[in-house]
C-alpha positions, -999 to 999 in steps of 0.1 A, spaced: -238 -941 22 -214 -942 52 -186 -953 28 -192 -923 6 -190 -900 36 -157 -916 47 -142 -912 12 -153 -876 11 -137 -868 45 -105 -885 33 -104 -864 2 -110 -832 23 -81 -842 46 -58 -849 17 -67 -815 1 -60 -797 35 -27 -815 40 -17 -806 4 -25 -769 9 -6 -769 42 24 -786 25 23 -760 -3 21 -731 22 48 -746 43 70 -751 13 66 -715 2 74 -702 36 105 -725 39 115 -713 4 114 -677 16 134 -686 47 160 -702 25 160 -674 -1 192 -652 4 174 -622 -10 154 -619 22 163 -617 58 141 -614 89 144 -608 127 121 -606 157 114 -573 174 88 -551 190 73 -518 179 89 -488 197 83 -451 195 102 -419 206 93 -410 241 93 -374 255 93 -366 292 72 -335 300 91 -319 329 89 -287 350 116 -262 342 115 -246 377 110 -262 411 75 -259 424 41 -275 432 19 -291 405 -14 -271 404 -33 -292 378 -29 -320 353 -54 -319 325 -47 -353 309 -48 -390 319 -30 -421 309 -38 -431 273 -52 -397 262 -43 -385 227 -30 -349 227 -22 -324 200 9 -302 196 6 -271 218 -22 -285 240 -20 -276 277 -12 -307 297 -4 -294 332 0 -262 352 25 -255 379 18 -231 408 26 -195 399 18 -174 430 54 -164 437 61 -156 400 30 -135 397 41 -115 428 76 -110 413 60 -99 380 39 -73 398 71 -60 416 90 -58 383 61 -39 367 60 -15 396 98 -9 393 94 -2 356 66 23 363 87 41 389 117 42 365 94 57 338 83 84 362 119 91 372 128 94 335 100 119 329 112 139 359 148 138 347 138 149 312 118 178 327 148 187 348 170 188 317 147 213 300 146 234 332 184 233 335 187 243 298 166 274 305 188 282 335 219 279 313 204 303 288 198 328 316 233 323 329 248 328 294 228 361 291 241 371 325 277 364 315 273 385 284 258 414 304 286 412 330 313 410 303 299 441 287 298 460 321 333 447 329 347 460 296 332 494 302 345 496 338 379 484 326 382 512 300 369 538 325 394 526 351 423 527 326 415 563 317 413 572 354 448 557 359 462 580 331 443 610 344 456 604 379 492 604 366 485 638 349 468 651 380 437 656 359 414 637 382 410 636 420 421 607 441 385 602 452 372 598 416 400 574 408 391 552 438 354 553 427 364 540 392 387 514 407 360 501 430 335 500 402 360 480 380 367 455 408 330 451 414 323 444 377 352 419 376 337 401 407 303 400 392 317 387 359 334 358 378 302 351 396 282 350 363 308 326 348 306 304 378 268 304 376 271 294 339 295 265 348 270 254 375 242 254 350 263 232 327 270 208 356 233 207 365 224 197 329 250 169 330 236 157 363 200 157 348 213 137 318 229 113 342 196 109 361 178 103 328 204 77 318 200 60 352 162 60 348 165 44 313 189 18 327 163 10 354 136 8 328 156 -17 307 165 -37 338 128 -39 349 118 -48 314 143 -76 313 130 -89 347 95 -87 333 105 -107 302 123 -133 324 95 -137 348 69 -139 320 90 -166 304 91 -185 337 53 -181 339 49 -195 304 72 -224 313 48 -232 342 22 -240 315 34 -274 304 22 -278 268 27 -307 244 57 -303 221 41 -328 196 10 -348 188 10 -381 206 -4 -402 234 1 -399 271 18 -431 282 15 -425 319 15 -399 347 48 -397 365 36 -372 392 3 -361 406 -13 -327 414 -1 -313 447 34 -329 445 64 -306 448 90 -312 421 126 -301 418 138 -282 387 135 -306 358 111 -329 377 91 -351 353 53 -348 352 42 -369 322 55 -393 296 45 -387 260 48 -411 231 54 -396 196 31 -417 174 45 -402 143 79 -418 150 73 -455 153 99 -482 145 109 -518 151 143 -528 165 155 -562 154 187 -582 149 203 -598 119 235 -619 116 266 -603 100 261 -621 67 227 -605 62 234 -572 80 264 -565 58 240 -561 28 216 -538 47 220 -501 41 201 -470 51 169 -467 31 165 -505 25 128 -514 22 113 -535 49 80 -552 58 67 -556 94 44 -584 104 29 -580 138 17 -610 158 -16 -592 163 -21 -588 125 0 -615 108 -19 -610 75 -14 -573 73 22 -563 63 33 -528 72 58 -509 50 89 -496 67 124 -482 58 157 -490 75 171 -458 91 197 -473 115 223 -501 112 246 -506 141 283 -505 133 291 -528 162 281 -564 166 266 -577 199 249 -607 214 212 -604 210 191 -599 241 172 -628 257 138 -614 248 145 -614 211 161 -647 201 164 -683 213 193 -694 234 211 -708 202 207 -675 184 220 -655 214 253 -673 210 258 -655 176 270 -620 171 242 -599 156 238 -564 144 210 -541 157 188 -526 130 159 -502 131 131 -498 105 108 -469 107 71 -468 96 64 -438 72 50 -409 93 23 -402 67 10 -437 71 10 -434 109 -8 -400 108 -37 -417 89 -41 -444 116 -30 -427 149 -59 -442 167 -46 -477 159 -9 -472 166 2 -491 197 38 -496 208 52 -528 224 35 -551 199 58 -580 190 64 -590 154 88 -599 126 107 -575 104 115 -587 69 143 -571 48 147 -573 10 184 -575 3 181 -578 -35 162 -551 -53 156 -574 -82 135 -597 -62 97 -592 -56 81 -594 -22 64 -628 -16 26 -629 -15 23 -628 23 45 -596 24 28 -577 -4 8 -546 4 -28 -543 -8 -17 -518 -34 8 -543 -48 -16 -572 -51 
């Protein structure tokens, strides 16, 4: 009985070793296959710093580290007391300018009526002047013929001079009415300019108030708070760090022999250490044009002595959007590149839909 057990265990061990050898052979075959290349890397994502446009004190922060936020969501609020006071002043200036415009427009109408009266006065004085002129001219002729007395002549002369003076005064009044209308128009133009200036101030201040509401420019996860409520920040001071989970990629390095065959759009597969049996599809979107020594955190000391090319492969956004709650940056893994389109992905790199 014991002999049978020993023989059974030996058979199990032999089968296990055989399977291990087969798996090892397949992996080594893939490593030796020139149609594939791979490099170590970590998942990265685009980071956005949420910063204050204006200098000021942080009033409130509505999110914490690790919170998932949506585009347009309010994240933090800066203190707005000073801006609200400036807005009230600008609105008061606009209201005063509107009142001044109404008064100027009323003055224009009044000056127009005064001008009409002045025009009528000029016409009246011109008519009286023409009559007095003709009467005086007759008196001059009659005086030469001794047909009129000196006293009557002087009366006609005085009346003519009086009408002439009144006509000059009427014309001066008409000119004054024209000047008054021009002045009223100038006041109206000044009031309109003040209205436009006040409206511009209101728009600027309102824009500053809107900028004091720090909203999320995209959907993503808050990585960490940089500042806390109550802190005073300079213009451009950072408040939060946001990670764009729809733009996740892995940066890795390949030797020049393999990198020379990689082009933008080359398909890739990512195997994370946390999920080695779950390949993730990706596409190459960046290939460095300059070789460099790989960083210490990526390769062994021997590999760092080689010149490598930096490559980035991005995970499709539509896949990320379906699994946003599972996306985590910083995870280490291996990126595999297919250099020959005629080759098929090996079994361990095939997606579920491909199996």
